[in-house]
C-alpha positions in Angstrom: 27.8 92.9 48.5 26.9 90.8 51.5 28.3 87.7 49.8 31.6 89.5 49.3 31.9 90.4 53.0 31.1 86.9 54.0 33.8 85.5 51.8 36.3 88.1 53.0 35.4 87.3 56.6 35.9 83.5 56.0 39.2 84.1 54.2 40.4 86.3 57.1 39.6 83.4 59.5 41.4 80.8 57.3 44.5 83.0 57.0 44.5 83.6 60.7 44.5 79.9 61.3 47.5 79.4 58.9 49.6 82.3 60.1 51.4 82.1 63.4 51.6 85.7 64.4 53.8 84.9 67.4 56.4 83.2 65.3 56.4 86.0 62.8 56.7 88.6 65.5 59.6 86.7 67.2 61.3 86.4 63.8 61.0 90.0 63.1 62.3 91.0 66.6 65.3 88.6 66.4 66.1 89.4 62.8 65.9 93.2 63.6 68.4 92.8 66.4 70.6 90.7 64.2 70.5 93.2 61.4 71.2 96.3 63.5 74.3 95.0 65.3 76.6 95.3 62.3 75.5 99.0 61.9 76.6 99.9 65.4 79.4 97.5 66.1 82.2 97.4 63.6 84.4 94.7 65.3 84.4 91.2 63.8 85.2 89.7 67.2 81.9 91.0 68.6 79.7 90.9 65.5 80.7 87.5 64.3 80.0 85.5 67.5 76.7 87.6 68.0 75.4 86.8 64.5 76.4 83.1 64.8 74.7 82.9 68.1 71.5 84.6 66.8 71.4 82.1 63.8 71.5 79.2 66.3 69.0 80.8 68.6 66.6 81.4 65.7 67.2 77.8 64.7 66.2 76.4 68.1 63.3 78.8 68.7 61.8 79.2 65.2 63.1 76.3 63.2 65.3 75.6 60.2 63.2 77.7 57.6 63.6 80.9 59.7 67.2 80.2 60.5 68.0 79.6 56.8 66.2 82.9 55.9 68.3 84.7 58.4 71.5 83.2 56.9 70.9 85.6 54.0 70.7 88.8 55.8 73.7 89.4 58.1 76.4 89.6 55.4 74.3 92.0 53.5 74.0 94.1 56.6 77.7 93.9 57.3 78.4 95.0 53.7 75.9 97.9 54.0 77.4 98.9 57.4 81.0 98.8 56.3 82.1 96.0 58.5 82.7 94.1 55.2 84.7 96.0 52.7 83.0 96.8 49.4 85.8 95.0 47.5 84.5 91.8 49.1 81.0 92.2 47.7 81.5 89.3 45.4 82.1 87.0 48.4 78.7 87.8 50.0 76.9 84.7 48.3 79.6 82.5 49.7 79.2 84.0 53.2 75.5 83.3 53.0 76.1 79.8 51.9 78.6 79.3 54.7 76.0 80.5 57.3 73.5 78.0 55.8 76.1 75.2 56.0 76.7 76.1 59.6 73.0 76.0 60.5 72.2 72.8 58.5 75.1 71.0 60.1 74.0 72.0 63.6 70.4 71.1 62.9 71.1 67.7 61.4 73.6 66.5 63.9 71.6 67.8 66.9 68.5 65.9 65.5 70.4 62.7 64.8 72.2 62.4 68.0 70.8 60.2 70.7 71.9 62.6 73.4 71.1 66.1 72.5 73.8 67.8 74.6 76.5 66.0 72.7 74.6 66.5 69.5 74.5 70.2 70.1 78.3 70.5 70.7 79.2 68.1 67.9 76.9 70.1 65.6 78.7 73.4 66.7 82.1 71.9 66.2 81.3 70.2 62.8 79.3 73.1 61.6 82.0 75.7 62.6 84.7 73.6 60.9 82.9 73.0 57.7 81.8 76.7 57.6 85.4 77.8 58.1 86.8 75.6 55.3 84.0 76.4 52.8 84.3 80.1 53.5 88.2 80.1 53.5 88.5 78.2 50.2 85.7 80.0 48.4 86.6 83.6 49.4 90.3 82.9 48.6 89.4 81.7 45.1 87.1 84.7 44.6 89.5 87.2 46.0 92.3 86.0 43.8 90.1 86.3 40.7 88.7 89.7 41.7 91.2 91.5 44.0 94.8 92.5 43.6 97.6 90.5 45.4 98.1 93.1 48.2 94.4 92.9 49.3 94.3 89.2 48.8 96.4 88.5 51.9 94.2 90.9 54.0 91.1 89.1 52.8 92.6 85.7 53.6 93.3 86.8 57.1 89.8 88.2 57.5 88.3 84.8 56.5 90.8 82.5 58.1 90.9 81.1 61.6 88.8 84.0 63.0 85.8 82.7 61.3 86.2 79.3 63.0 86.7 81.0 66.4 83.7 83.3 66.0 81.5 80.4 65.0 82.6 78.4 68.0 82.1 81.3 70.4 78.7 82.0 68.8 77.7 78.4 69.6 78.9 78.9 73.2 76.8 82.1 73.6 73.7 80.5 72.0 74.1 77.5 74.4 73.9 79.8 77.4 70.9 81.7 76.0 69.0 78.5 75.0 69.7 77.0 78.4 68.3 80.0 80.1 65.3 80.0 77.8 65.0 76.2 78.4 65.1 75.4 74.7 67.8 72.8 75.1 
């Protein structure tokens, strides 16, 4: 019985060394905020920039893995909250992929630029543009396959230039927050 307690105690110490509780707590807090906003705010012009900003903030505070994990959650919350119409449920995987593309572009360009300020802004611009094109094309293809013609036009408008603008605004908001936190 003593041997069992000794092993459990050593295991607890080893796990404590491997797990960064501060990072986990930060991720839970930031993801909680990011998940709750779509439930209370049903305006794409507020929710979109906020979610994009939070993805970038998580990227710069917690790293690429945490940011990519968060790319999966906002569209599910928007669907559950009613911000994203149920008829668009087949487009959710493409929204998730577009968020991941956005974050991967920002991370790669920022890390490969000699001057990080320019790298940040180029990352935001390129990431926003590629996210927009990917989302626009994929959601239009899916909507034409799944949705009738009347709704297809509304879907196209929802995933058109507004996605580009909300991604760019999110980058600006994140810049201000990250500057204030001295992370950039």
